[in-house]
C-alpha positions, -999 to 999 in steps of 0.1 A, spaced: -311 -7 81 -305 -41 67 -334 -66 69 -312 -88 91 -315 -61 119 -353 -57 117 -374 -67 147 -399 -95 146 -435 -85 142 -428 -51 125 -439 -39 92 -412 -26 69 -408 -11 34 -380 -23 12 -360 8 3 -330 -7 -15 -317 -40 -27 -280 -43 -33 -268 -71 -56 -263 -82 -92 -290 -86 -118 -294 -123 -110 -300 -117 -73 -324 -88 -78 -343 -107 -105 -346 -138 -82 -360 -116 -54 -384 -98 -79 -398 -132 -90 -406 -139 -53 -424 -106 -50 -397 -88 -31 -393 -54 -48 -382 -19 -37 -412 -1 -22 -429 -34 -12 -443 -36 24 -432 -67 42 -438 -81 77 -409 -97 96 -422 -130 111 -390 -145 125 -355 -130 127 -337 -150 154 -312 -176 142 -310 -190 107 -330 -177 78 -352 -146 81 -389 -154 76 -410 -126 61 -445 -122 48 -450 -105 14 -487 -103 5 -501 -137 11 -468 -155 9 -442 -165 35 -406 -164 23 -374 -176 41 -343 -156 32 -308 -166 41 -287 -143 63 -265 -133 34 -295 -121 14 -310 -103 44 -279 -82 48 -283 -69 12 -320 -58 15 -324 -25 32 -357 -16 49 -374 12 70 -402 7 95 -437 18 86 -466 24 109 -493 -2 109 -527 8 96 
């Protein structure tokens, strides 16, 4: 499912990123890679706020539709 559909407070693994080299490279520089575990902090209106490691990152709606995730169990 796209990141834009993920529920707040859930842990998710990035399974696929769709986009050109520049888009994927920009995400990788922020620590957003395939296989990375993220936490969805805010996904209401506007940008999607996620936590990656010790960082919080706001992603625009367009970017969040091109990042596909699957839920993982906590623990």
